[in-house]
N, C-alpha and C positions, 0 to 999 in steps of 0.2 A: 203863879207858881214861881218859885225861886230856882235859879240854876247855880250849881256849884262847879268848881274846877274839877277836871277829870281826876279820878283816883289813880294811884300807882298801878293798880291791877289793870285798868283799861289802857293806861299809857304803855305798859309793858306788852299788852295784847296788840296794840297798834304797831309797836316796834317789831314785834315778832312776825307780823303779817306784812310788814313794809308799808303800812298805811298811816295816814293822818286822818283827822276827822273829815277834812274836806275831800279826801280821796276815797272815802268809804264806798265800797262796791255796792251797786244797786241790788237790793234783795230780790229773790225770785218771785215773791208774792203769790205763792200757791194757795188757793182757797178750796181746793178739792184734791184728794189723793190721786185721781186719774191724770192730774197735770204733771206728776213727778216723773223725772227722767234722769239719766246718769249725769249729763252735763250740769243740770241744775242741782243735783244732789252734791256734786263736787263744790259748786258755788256755795251752797248752804254750809257745807263742812268747813269752808274757808272763811266763814263769817267771824266777826269779833264778838265774843260772848264773855260775860263776867261771872256766870254761875248763879245769878240772882233769879229766884223763882218766886214771883209775888202773886198772891191771891188777894184781890181787892173786893170791896163790897161785902165784907164780912159783917154780919149783924152784930150790933152792940147790945149789951144788957142795960138795965135801968141805971146801973152805977157807972156806965161808960166803958166798961171792960168788953173786950171782944168775946163773942159767943164761943169761938174757938181760936186758939193761938198756937196750936201745935197739931201734929198728926194724931197724937194721943187724944186730944180734945175732940177731933173730928170723929174718932171712933166712939167716943162717949156721947157726943151730941151730933149725930150724923146729919149731913145736909142732904139735898136731893140725890137720889140714886143716879150715879153716873159721874159724880165729881171725882171719886177715887179712880175711876177708869180714865178720866181725862188726865189726872196727875200721872198715872202709870204710863199712859200713852206718850206723854211729853218726855218723861224720864227715859223711856225706852228709845225714842228717836235720838235724844241727846247722846245716849250711850252708844248707839250704833254709828252715829257720826264720828264719835271718838275712835271706835274700832276701825272705821274706814280709813283713818289716817295713821294707823299703827306703824306703818313702814316709814313714816316721815319723822326724822330725828327731832325737828323743832316743833312738833305737834304737842300742844298742852291744853287740855280742857279742864277748866276749873270745876271743882266739885259743886254740884247743885245744892243750894241752900234755900229752903223754903221759908217765906215769911208771910205774915198775914196783916192786912191793913183794912181799916174801915172805909177809907176814901181813896179815890184815884189821886186827888191832889196831894195827899200825904205820901202816897207810894212813889210818886214821881218828882219828889223835891230835888233829888240829886241831878247830876249832869249826865248820868248814864242810863241807857235803856236796860231793862231787865232781860235776862235770857228767855224767860217764859212769863206769861201773864194770863191769868184767868180772872174774869170779872163776874161777880155774883150780884148783879144789880138788875136794872131795867133799861129797856130801850124805848125811845119815842120816835115815831115815824116822821113827824115834822116838828123840829125845834126852832128852825130859823129859815129865812129865805134869802137867796143871793141872786143878784143880777147876772144873767148868763152873758158872758163876754163873746166877742167875735161874731156879733149879729150885724145885720144891716143897720145903717144909721137911723132909719126910721122905725126900727124894731126894738121892742123892749119886752123881755121875757125873764121870768124868775124861776129858779129851781129851789125845791125844798131840801133842807139839810137835816138829817136825823140827829137825835140827841141821845146821850148815854148818861145814866144817873151817876153822880159822883160817888154815892155810897150804895147801901143795900136798899134803902127806901125809895119809893117812887116819887122822888122830889130832888131838887137841886141838880137838875139836868145840865150837862155840859154839851156844847155844840161839838159834834163829831169832827167837824173841820178844824176846830180849834185844838182838839186833842191830836189830830193828825199833825198839825204844825208843831205841837209840843214834842211829839215823838221824833220828828224830823230834826229838831234842834239838838237833840241829845246824841251822845256818842254811842257807837256800837250798834249791833243788830239785835232784833228780837227773833229768836228761833221760832217760837210758837205763841200765838194768841188764841185763846178760847173765849168765845162770847156766848154763853148759854142765856140768851136774852130774847125778849121780843124784838123783832125787826133787826136781828143781829146781822143779817146779810146786807141790809142797807147801810148799817153802821160800819160793817167791815169793809164795804166797797169804798167808803171814805178813808178809813184808817190805812188801807193798803196803799193809798196814794203817797204815803210818807216815804215809801221805797226803803223802809228799814225792816219790814216784817217778812220773814221767810215763809212761814206756814201759818195758816189761820183756819180755825174751825168755827164757822159762823153761818150755818145753813138756813137758819130760821128767818123767814121773811113775813111772818104774821105774828099776831098777839098770842103767844104761847101761854098755856096755863101753868101755874106753879106746880112743881114737882115733875113736869114733863119736859123741861128745858134741855136736858142732855140727850133725850132719845131721838131716834130717826123718825122721819115722817113729815109730809107736807101739810098736815093739819093736826089739831089736837086729837081728833078721833083716831088718826093713824098712829099717833104716839102712845095711845093707850095700850098698844102691843108691847111696849117697853123693850124696844130693840136698840142696841148700842153698836150696830154694825159699822156706822160711820167712823167711829173711833178705831175699830178693828182694821178698817181699810188703810188708815194712816200707818199702822204697825205693819200690815201685810206688804204694802208698797215699799216701806223703808227696808224691811228684811230682804225683799226681792232685789233692791238696788245695792245692797251692801257689797256683795261679791263683785259685780260688774264695775262698781265705782272704785274698788281697790285695784282691780286690774287696770282700769283706765288711768288712775293716778300713777301706777308703776310705769305704764307705757309712756306717759308724758315725762316722767322723771328720767327714764332711760333715754328718751329722745333728746333731752336737754344736755346729756353728758357727752 
């Protein structure tokens, strides 16, 4: 993957927040809504975002064109039930974060712009992390093995590392640890990552170590059946109930923190005067 120079959008965002790439604040790394709290919500709101909302793993037609390349296409050729809910959830969280900083004169949230890509490698060619990322691909429980460090001299033990498909098909897997390193090298934070995949939880636990991801929805730790990937449940049988409460919980917790976070921001600002 090639890395480009930071864009003016991201440079301005860094200046506005008094940050440089090397000074980027560690992301909160929430993987469940019940982890959310006021202090963390303020940290998330102070992240550096460029407004880029990318959906990778989009299926391609025989002529190489994307199956859908706009929200209008998604309505005409719908994907698994739950994708639109995921998009709406992320957009709602972004909007509420913007509202939480309404009293700050230097607050500026760039408008979300959605784009569609067939592969992760194409989507992340630039030097900036997207604000939001949904991957419509596959997960692999064991893609690679790495020697565990900090063991006794005479001990040798390996850990398995999961893989994530580069595109929509169940092939061309990327090592999750390599993707983690790639995210860490780029500028800015990722507000929300959604992984409706097999073994998403194992993959997510690797990616979250990049310390650039604020929120992540990746609850699946098993081989989920196609069309059930967005639903709640610890098994395919459970997911046949077609419940999307997990996404609703992100919205509920966000709304609950909006008021308290605004008051806490004002308290901190008044205390600095």
